[in-house]
mmCIF file of the C-alpha atoms, coordinates in Angstrom:
data_MODEL
# 
_entry.id   MODEL 
# 
loop_
_atom_site.group_PDB 
_atom_site.id 
_atom_site.type_symbol 
_atom_site.label_atom_id 
_atom_site.label_alt_id 
_atom_site.label_comp_id 
_atom_site.label_asym_id 
_atom_site.label_entity_id 
_atom_site.label_seq_id 
_atom_site.pdbx_PDB_ins_code 
_atom_site.Cartn_x 
_atom_site.Cartn_y 
_atom_site.Cartn_z 
_atom_site.occupancy 
_atom_site.B_iso_or_equiv 
_atom_site.pdbx_formal_charge 
_atom_site.auth_seq_id 
_atom_site.auth_comp_id 
_atom_site.auth_asym_id 
_atom_site.auth_atom_id 
_atom_site.pdbx_PDB_model_num 
ATOM 1   C CA . MET A 1 1   ? 150.504 41.202 16.623 1.00 0.00 ? 1   MET A CA 1 
ATOM 2   C CA . LYS A 1 2   ? 148.840 43.499 19.151 1.00 0.00 ? 2   LYS A CA 1 
ATOM 3   C CA . THR A 1 3   ? 150.424 44.935 22.300 1.00 0.00 ? 3   THR A CA 1 
ATOM 4   C CA . LEU A 1 4   ? 149.228 46.232 25.654 1.00 0.00 ? 4   LEU A CA 1 
ATOM 5   C CA . PRO A 1 5   ? 148.210 49.892 26.094 1.00 0.00 ? 5   PRO A CA 1 
ATOM 6   C CA . LYS A 1 6   ? 151.169 52.045 27.166 1.00 0.00 ? 6   LYS A CA 1 
ATOM 7   C CA . HIS A 1 7   ? 149.154 54.909 28.686 1.00 0.00 ? 7   HIS A CA 1 
ATOM 8   C CA . GLY A 1 8   ? 145.876 55.212 30.488 1.00 0.00 ? 8   GLY A CA 1 
ATOM 9   C CA . ARG A 1 9   ? 143.755 57.698 32.405 1.00 0.00 ? 9   ARG A CA 1 
ATOM 10  C CA . SER A 1 10  ? 140.676 57.385 34.579 1.00 0.00 ? 10  SER A CA 1 
ATOM 11  C CA . GLU A 1 11  ? 138.777 59.872 36.672 1.00 0.00 ? 11  GLU A CA 1 
ATOM 12  C CA . ALA A 1 12  ? 136.080 59.818 39.358 1.00 0.00 ? 12  ALA A CA 1 
ATOM 13  C CA . THR A 1 13  ? 134.623 62.180 41.934 1.00 0.00 ? 13  THR A CA 1 
ATOM 14  C CA . THR A 1 14  ? 133.898 61.341 45.570 1.00 0.00 ? 14  THR A CA 1 
ATOM 15  C CA . SER A 1 15  ? 132.174 63.199 48.379 1.00 0.00 ? 15  SER A CA 1 
ATOM 16  C CA . ALA A 1 16  ? 135.189 62.538 50.631 1.00 0.00 ? 16  ALA A CA 1 
ATOM 17  C CA . PRO A 1 17  ? 137.623 65.407 51.217 1.00 0.00 ? 17  PRO A CA 1 
ATOM 18  C CA . PRO A 1 18  ? 141.158 65.071 49.751 1.00 0.00 ? 18  PRO A CA 1 
ATOM 19  C CA . GLU A 1 19  ? 142.643 64.321 53.196 1.00 0.00 ? 19  GLU A CA 1 
ATOM 20  C CA . ALA A 1 20  ? 140.327 61.306 53.634 1.00 0.00 ? 20  ALA A CA 1 
ATOM 21  C CA . VAL A 1 21  ? 141.188 59.975 50.170 1.00 0.00 ? 21  VAL A CA 1 
ATOM 22  C CA . TRP A 1 22  ? 144.878 60.554 50.889 1.00 0.00 ? 22  TRP A CA 1 
ATOM 23  C CA . ARG A 1 23  ? 144.766 58.453 54.074 1.00 0.00 ? 23  ARG A CA 1 
ATOM 24  C CA . VAL A 1 24  ? 143.592 55.441 52.050 1.00 0.00 ? 24  VAL A CA 1 
ATOM 25  C CA . LEU A 1 25  ? 145.616 56.137 48.909 1.00 0.00 ? 25  LEU A CA 1 
ATOM 26  C CA . SER A 1 26  ? 149.006 56.719 50.529 1.00 0.00 ? 26  SER A CA 1 
ATOM 27  C CA . ASP A 1 27  ? 148.945 53.465 52.522 1.00 0.00 ? 27  ASP A CA 1 
ATOM 28  C CA . PRO A 1 28  ? 149.857 50.427 50.390 1.00 0.00 ? 28  PRO A CA 1 
ATOM 29  C CA . THR A 1 29  ? 148.575 48.103 53.117 1.00 0.00 ? 29  THR A CA 1 
ATOM 30  C CA . ARG A 1 30  ? 145.090 49.318 52.068 1.00 0.00 ? 30  ARG A CA 1 
ATOM 31  C CA . LEU A 1 31  ? 145.481 48.656 48.313 1.00 0.00 ? 31  LEU A CA 1 
ATOM 32  C CA . GLY A 1 32  ? 143.352 45.526 48.539 1.00 0.00 ? 32  GLY A CA 1 
ATOM 33  C CA . GLU A 1 33  ? 140.388 47.610 49.741 1.00 0.00 ? 33  GLU A CA 1 
ATOM 34  C CA . TRP A 1 34  ? 139.999 49.389 46.420 1.00 0.00 ? 34  TRP A CA 1 
ATOM 35  C CA . SER A 1 35  ? 142.100 47.768 43.665 1.00 0.00 ? 35  SER A CA 1 
ATOM 36  C CA . HIS A 1 36  ? 140.572 45.172 41.340 1.00 0.00 ? 36  HIS A CA 1 
ATOM 37  C CA . GLU A 1 37  ? 143.932 43.480 40.926 1.00 0.00 ? 37  GLU A CA 1 
ATOM 38  C CA . THR A 1 38  ? 145.973 44.139 44.058 1.00 0.00 ? 38  THR A CA 1 
ATOM 39  C CA . ARG A 1 39  ? 145.106 41.892 46.980 1.00 0.00 ? 39  ARG A CA 1 
ATOM 40  C CA . GLY A 1 40  ? 147.306 43.659 49.532 1.00 0.00 ? 40  GLY A CA 1 
ATOM 41  C CA . GLY A 1 41  ? 150.554 45.463 50.099 1.00 0.00 ? 41  GLY A CA 1 
ATOM 42  C CA . GLU A 1 42  ? 153.297 45.919 52.642 1.00 0.00 ? 42  GLU A CA 1 
ATOM 43  C CA . TRP A 1 43  ? 155.942 48.531 53.290 1.00 0.00 ? 43  TRP A CA 1 
ATOM 44  C CA . LEU A 1 44  ? 159.563 47.419 52.778 1.00 0.00 ? 44  LEU A CA 1 
ATOM 45  C CA . ASP A 1 45  ? 162.921 48.444 54.218 1.00 0.00 ? 45  ASP A CA 1 
ATOM 46  C CA . GLY A 1 46  ? 161.403 49.968 57.367 1.00 0.00 ? 46  GLY A CA 1 
ATOM 47  C CA . ALA A 1 47  ? 159.231 52.476 55.486 1.00 0.00 ? 47  ALA A CA 1 
ATOM 48  C CA . THR A 1 48  ? 156.041 53.520 57.269 1.00 0.00 ? 48  THR A CA 1 
ATOM 49  C CA . GLU A 1 49  ? 154.778 56.342 55.091 1.00 0.00 ? 49  GLU A CA 1 
ATOM 50  C CA . ALA A 1 50  ? 154.696 57.548 51.509 1.00 0.00 ? 50  ALA A CA 1 
ATOM 51  C CA . ARG A 1 51  ? 157.834 59.526 50.697 1.00 0.00 ? 51  ARG A CA 1 
ATOM 52  C CA . PRO A 1 52  ? 160.167 59.529 47.691 1.00 0.00 ? 52  PRO A CA 1 
ATOM 53  C CA . GLY A 1 53  ? 162.329 56.428 47.796 1.00 0.00 ? 53  GLY A CA 1 
ATOM 54  C CA . ALA A 1 54  ? 159.979 54.424 50.051 1.00 0.00 ? 54  ALA A CA 1 
ATOM 55  C CA . ARG A 1 55  ? 159.312 50.950 48.688 1.00 0.00 ? 55  ARG A CA 1 
ATOM 56  C CA . PHE A 1 56  ? 156.401 48.567 49.048 1.00 0.00 ? 56  PHE A CA 1 
ATOM 57  C CA . ARG A 1 57  ? 155.480 45.130 47.742 1.00 0.00 ? 57  ARG A CA 1 
ATOM 58  C CA . ALA A 1 58  ? 152.016 44.342 46.424 1.00 0.00 ? 58  ALA A CA 1 
ATOM 59  C CA . THR A 1 59  ? 150.404 40.970 45.766 1.00 0.00 ? 59  THR A CA 1 
ATOM 60  C CA . ASN A 1 60  ? 148.343 40.971 42.563 1.00 0.00 ? 60  ASN A CA 1 
ATOM 61  C CA . LYS A 1 61  ? 145.943 38.596 40.885 1.00 0.00 ? 61  LYS A CA 1 
ATOM 62  C CA . ALA A 1 62  ? 144.401 38.603 37.406 1.00 0.00 ? 62  ALA A CA 1 
ATOM 63  C CA . GLY A 1 63  ? 142.471 35.526 36.388 1.00 0.00 ? 63  GLY A CA 1 
ATOM 64  C CA . ARG A 1 64  ? 144.482 32.520 37.533 1.00 0.00 ? 64  ARG A CA 1 
ATOM 65  C CA . SER A 1 65  ? 147.784 34.425 37.600 1.00 0.00 ? 65  SER A CA 1 
ATOM 66  C CA . THR A 1 66  ? 149.175 35.713 40.897 1.00 0.00 ? 66  THR A CA 1 
ATOM 67  C CA . TRP A 1 67  ? 152.374 37.731 41.232 1.00 0.00 ? 67  TRP A CA 1 
ATOM 68  C CA . ARG A 1 68  ? 154.167 40.107 43.579 1.00 0.00 ? 68  ARG A CA 1 
ATOM 69  C CA . ARG A 1 69  ? 155.802 43.368 42.552 1.00 0.00 ? 69  ARG A CA 1 
ATOM 70  C CA . VAL A 1 70  ? 157.989 45.848 44.363 1.00 0.00 ? 70  VAL A CA 1 
ATOM 71  C CA . SER A 1 71  ? 157.214 49.499 43.729 1.00 0.00 ? 71  SER A CA 1 
ATOM 72  C CA . GLU A 1 72  ? 159.059 52.658 44.676 1.00 0.00 ? 72  GLU A CA 1 
ATOM 73  C CA . VAL A 1 73  ? 157.373 55.936 45.542 1.00 0.00 ? 73  VAL A CA 1 
ATOM 74  C CA . ILE A 1 74  ? 158.828 58.625 43.276 1.00 0.00 ? 74  ILE A CA 1 
ATOM 75  C CA . ALA A 1 75  ? 156.777 61.727 44.138 1.00 0.00 ? 75  ALA A CA 1 
ATOM 76  C CA . VAL A 1 76  ? 154.603 62.833 47.039 1.00 0.00 ? 76  VAL A CA 1 
ATOM 77  C CA . ASP A 1 77  ? 152.778 66.118 47.523 1.00 0.00 ? 77  ASP A CA 1 
ATOM 78  C CA . ALA A 1 78  ? 150.313 65.319 50.313 1.00 0.00 ? 78  ALA A CA 1 
ATOM 79  C CA . PRO A 1 79  ? 147.346 65.379 50.027 1.00 0.00 ? 79  PRO A CA 1 
ATOM 80  C CA . ARG A 1 80  ? 147.405 66.085 46.291 1.00 0.00 ? 80  ARG A CA 1 
ATOM 81  C CA . VAL A 1 81  ? 149.739 63.802 44.352 1.00 0.00 ? 81  VAL A CA 1 
ATOM 82  C CA . ILE A 1 82  ? 151.407 60.438 44.744 1.00 0.00 ? 82  ILE A CA 1 
ATOM 83  C CA . SER A 1 83  ? 153.382 58.641 42.085 1.00 0.00 ? 83  SER A CA 1 
ATOM 84  C CA . TRP A 1 84  ? 155.164 55.302 42.125 1.00 0.00 ? 84  TRP A CA 1 
ATOM 85  C CA . ARG A 1 85  ? 156.813 52.964 39.650 1.00 0.00 ? 85  ARG A CA 1 
ATOM 86  C CA . THR A 1 86  ? 157.093 49.222 39.534 1.00 0.00 ? 86  THR A CA 1 
ATOM 87  C CA . VAL A 1 87  ? 160.730 48.254 40.007 1.00 0.00 ? 87  VAL A CA 1 
ATOM 88  C CA . PRO A 1 88  ? 162.183 45.985 37.307 1.00 0.00 ? 88  PRO A CA 1 
ATOM 89  C CA . SER A 1 89  ? 163.473 42.643 38.590 1.00 0.00 ? 89  SER A CA 1 
ATOM 90  C CA . ALA A 1 90  ? 165.030 39.499 37.159 1.00 0.00 ? 90  ALA A CA 1 
ATOM 91  C CA . VAL A 1 91  ? 161.545 38.053 36.618 1.00 0.00 ? 91  VAL A CA 1 
ATOM 92  C CA . TYR A 1 92  ? 159.601 41.232 35.751 1.00 0.00 ? 92  TYR A CA 1 
ATOM 93  C CA . ARG A 1 93  ? 161.805 43.534 33.703 1.00 0.00 ? 93  ARG A CA 1 
ATOM 94  C CA . ASP A 1 94  ? 159.004 45.927 32.795 1.00 0.00 ? 94  ASP A CA 1 
ATOM 95  C CA . SER A 1 95  ? 158.290 49.151 34.662 1.00 0.00 ? 95  SER A CA 1 
ATOM 96  C CA . THR A 1 96  ? 155.159 51.270 34.840 1.00 0.00 ? 96  THR A CA 1 
ATOM 97  C CA . GLU A 1 97  ? 154.648 54.634 36.516 1.00 0.00 ? 97  GLU A CA 1 
ATOM 98  C CA . TRP A 1 98  ? 151.340 55.205 38.286 1.00 0.00 ? 98  TRP A CA 1 
ATOM 99  C CA . ARG A 1 99  ? 150.192 58.677 39.354 1.00 0.00 ? 99  ARG A CA 1 
ATOM 100 C CA . ILE A 1 100 ? 147.103 59.655 41.291 1.00 0.00 ? 100 ILE A CA 1 
ATOM 101 C CA . THR A 1 101 ? 146.133 63.290 41.667 1.00 0.00 ? 101 THR A CA 1 
ATOM 102 C CA . LEU A 1 102 ? 143.509 64.560 44.103 1.00 0.00 ? 102 LEU A CA 1 
ATOM 103 C CA . GLU A 1 103 ? 141.747 67.850 43.304 1.00 0.00 ? 103 GLU A CA 1 
ATOM 104 C CA . PRO A 1 104 ? 139.361 69.505 45.753 1.00 0.00 ? 104 PRO A CA 1 
ATOM 105 C CA . VAL A 1 105 ? 136.001 70.238 44.114 1.00 0.00 ? 105 VAL A CA 1 
ATOM 106 C CA . ASP A 1 106 ? 132.769 71.630 45.534 1.00 0.00 ? 106 ASP A CA 1 
ATOM 107 C CA . ALA A 1 107 ? 131.310 68.157 46.007 1.00 0.00 ? 107 ALA A CA 1 
ATOM 108 C CA . GLY A 1 108 ? 134.478 66.599 47.507 1.00 0.00 ? 108 GLY A CA 1 
ATOM 109 C CA . THR A 1 109 ? 137.476 65.349 45.520 1.00 0.00 ? 109 THR A CA 1 
ATOM 110 C CA . ARG A 1 110 ? 138.222 64.606 41.877 1.00 0.00 ? 110 ARG A CA 1 
ATOM 111 C CA . ILE A 1 111 ? 140.544 61.587 41.660 1.00 0.00 ? 111 ILE A CA 1 
ATOM 112 C CA . VAL A 1 112 ? 142.606 61.270 38.478 1.00 0.00 ? 112 VAL A CA 1 
ATOM 113 C CA . GLN A 1 113 ? 144.708 58.161 37.889 1.00 0.00 ? 113 GLN A CA 1 
ATOM 114 C CA . THR A 1 114 ? 147.205 57.773 35.061 1.00 0.00 ? 114 THR A CA 1 
ATOM 115 C CA . PHE A 1 115 ? 149.689 55.128 34.086 1.00 0.00 ? 115 PHE A CA 1 
ATOM 116 C CA . ASP A 1 116 ? 152.597 55.161 31.671 1.00 0.00 ? 116 ASP A CA 1 
ATOM 117 C CA . VAL A 1 117 ? 154.582 52.076 30.751 1.00 0.00 ? 117 VAL A CA 1 
ATOM 118 C CA . LEU A 1 118 ? 158.211 53.164 31.081 1.00 0.00 ? 118 LEU A CA 1 
ATOM 119 C CA . HIS A 1 119 ? 159.776 49.994 29.761 1.00 0.00 ? 119 HIS A CA 1 
ATOM 120 C CA . ILE A 1 120 ? 158.618 46.615 28.485 1.00 0.00 ? 120 ILE A CA 1 
ATOM 121 C CA . ASN A 1 121 ? 160.391 44.104 26.309 1.00 0.00 ? 121 ASN A CA 1 
ATOM 122 C CA . PRO A 1 122 ? 158.510 44.017 22.972 1.00 0.00 ? 122 PRO A CA 1 
ATOM 123 C CA . LEU A 1 123 ? 158.368 40.213 22.969 1.00 0.00 ? 123 LEU A CA 1 
ATOM 124 C CA . LEU A 1 124 ? 157.012 40.080 26.533 1.00 0.00 ? 124 LEU A CA 1 
ATOM 125 C CA . ASP A 1 125 ? 154.552 42.834 25.658 1.00 0.00 ? 125 ASP A CA 1 
ATOM 126 C CA . ARG A 1 126 ? 153.017 40.607 22.985 1.00 0.00 ? 126 ARG A CA 1 
ATOM 127 C CA . LEU A 1 127 ? 153.153 37.560 25.255 1.00 0.00 ? 127 LEU A CA 1 
ATOM 128 C CA . PHE A 1 128 ? 151.395 39.440 28.091 1.00 0.00 ? 128 PHE A CA 1 
ATOM 129 C CA . TYR A 1 129 ? 148.790 40.616 25.565 1.00 0.00 ? 129 TYR A CA 1 
ATOM 130 C CA . LEU A 1 130 ? 148.059 36.989 24.691 1.00 0.00 ? 130 LEU A CA 1 
ATOM 131 C CA . MET A 1 131 ? 148.195 35.605 28.240 1.00 0.00 ? 131 MET A CA 1 
ATOM 132 C CA . ILE A 1 132 ? 146.649 38.327 30.416 1.00 0.00 ? 132 ILE A CA 1 
ATOM 133 C CA . LYS A 1 133 ? 143.508 39.240 28.512 1.00 0.00 ? 133 LYS A CA 1 
ATOM 134 C CA . VAL A 1 134 ? 142.191 41.550 31.238 1.00 0.00 ? 134 VAL A CA 1 
ATOM 135 C CA . HIS A 1 135 ? 145.170 43.877 30.618 1.00 0.00 ? 135 HIS A CA 1 
ATOM 136 C CA . ARG A 1 136 ? 144.202 44.494 26.982 1.00 0.00 ? 136 ARG A CA 1 
ATOM 137 C CA . ASP A 1 137 ? 141.763 47.221 27.987 1.00 0.00 ? 137 ASP A CA 1 
ATOM 138 C CA . ARG A 1 138 ? 141.860 48.152 31.646 1.00 0.00 ? 138 ARG A CA 1 
ATOM 139 C CA . SER A 1 139 ? 139.871 51.385 31.328 1.00 0.00 ? 139 SER A CA 1 
ATOM 140 C CA . ALA A 1 140 ? 136.692 50.154 33.032 1.00 0.00 ? 140 ALA A CA 1 
ATOM 141 C CA . ALA A 1 141 ? 138.561 48.271 35.764 1.00 0.00 ? 141 ALA A CA 1 
ATOM 142 C CA . LEU A 1 142 ? 140.828 51.213 36.572 1.00 0.00 ? 142 LEU A CA 1 
ATOM 143 C CA . GLY A 1 143 ? 137.834 53.557 36.566 1.00 0.00 ? 143 GLY A CA 1 
ATOM 144 C CA . SER A 1 144 ? 136.073 51.250 39.022 1.00 0.00 ? 144 SER A CA 1 
ATOM 145 C CA . ASP A 1 145 ? 139.204 51.193 41.178 1.00 0.00 ? 145 ASP A CA 1 
ATOM 146 C CA . ILE A 1 146 ? 139.226 54.919 41.741 1.00 0.00 ? 146 ILE A CA 1 
ATOM 147 C CA . GLU A 1 147 ? 135.475 54.927 42.311 1.00 0.00 ? 147 GLU A CA 1 
ATOM 148 C CA . ARG A 1 148 ? 136.065 52.301 45.040 1.00 0.00 ? 148 ARG A CA 1 
ATOM 149 C CA . LEU A 1 149 ? 138.950 54.379 46.413 1.00 0.00 ? 149 LEU A CA 1 
ATOM 150 C CA . GLY A 1 150 ? 136.557 57.311 46.728 1.00 0.00 ? 150 GLY A CA 1 
ATOM 151 C CA . ALA A 1 151 ? 133.868 55.142 48.322 1.00 0.00 ? 151 ALA A CA 1 
ATOM 152 C CA . VAL A 1 152 ? 136.302 53.666 50.867 1.00 0.00 ? 152 VAL A CA 1 
ATOM 153 C CA . ALA A 1 153 ? 137.538 57.162 51.731 1.00 0.00 ? 153 ALA A CA 1 
ATOM 154 C CA . ALA A 1 154 ? 133.990 58.517 51.986 1.00 0.00 ? 154 ALA A CA 1 
ATOM 155 C CA . ALA A 1 155 ? 132.946 55.650 54.271 1.00 0.00 ? 155 ALA A CA 1 
ATOM 156 C CA . GLY A 1 156 ? 136.010 56.257 56.435 1.00 0.00 ? 156 GLY A CA 1 
ATOM 157 C CA . SER A 1 157 ? 135.411 60.009 56.622 1.00 0.00 ? 157 SER A CA 1 
ATOM 158 C CA . VAL A 1 158 ? 131.760 59.404 57.598 1.00 0.00 ? 158 VAL A CA 1 
ATOM 159 C CA . GLU A 1 159 ? 132.867 56.941 60.312 1.00 0.00 ? 159 GLU A CA 1 
ATOM 160 C CA . THR A 1 160 ? 135.470 59.439 61.578 1.00 0.00 ? 160 THR A CA 1 
ATOM 161 C CA . ALA A 1 161 ? 132.874 62.212 61.644 1.00 0.00 ? 161 ALA A CA 1 
ATOM 162 C CA . GLU A 1 162 ? 130.373 59.970 63.465 1.00 0.00 ? 162 GLU A CA 1 
ATOM 163 C CA . ARG A 1 163 ? 133.012 59.025 66.080 1.00 0.00 ? 163 ARG A CA 1 
ATOM 164 C CA . SER A 1 164 ? 133.791 62.724 66.568 1.00 0.00 ? 164 SER A CA 1 
ATOM 165 C CA . VAL A 1 165 ? 130.124 63.569 67.072 1.00 0.00 ? 165 VAL A CA 1 
ATOM 166 C CA . ARG A 1 166 ? 129.648 60.675 69.526 1.00 0.00 ? 166 ARG A CA 1 
ATOM 167 C CA . SER A 1 167 ? 132.662 61.783 71.565 1.00 0.00 ? 167 SER A CA 1 
ATOM 168 C CA . LEU A 1 168 ? 131.298 65.334 72.062 1.00 0.00 ? 168 LEU A CA 1 
ATOM 169 C CA . PRO A 1 169 ? 130.037 66.058 75.608 1.00 0.00 ? 169 PRO A CA 1 
# 
């Protein structure tokens, strides 16, 4: 019986500078603006910014299934790298590490997203494969996510630049 992919990588380039991408990326309350699966997020435990140990909860939807997961930020090097992992719970015992790296390039920013499944029960892995068909190959969806991340950041950086120009005397 088949299982879900345990590793993945996607890459896109945006005209937005790394700082603009970082502003969107490092705020889990903005996840719903660019993720195909995450509808929104919220900081937990009084956290207000991305730092190691900060936790957030995201609401996700795939097909008819909706679920919420708590994640913990494990690495931050603003505005270049952020990494978080889903926290195992009584209901969801699996854990996946997500990492997004921002590289300045001549045209803006290269965004590289990777994921690594850290732990999943083999039986649940097969069950998820059968039940959540969109997770069998997420390459295109994850690639579209980081393209949307870049587009949201580019739109925000254009709006910020336009506001700056309008406020000049």
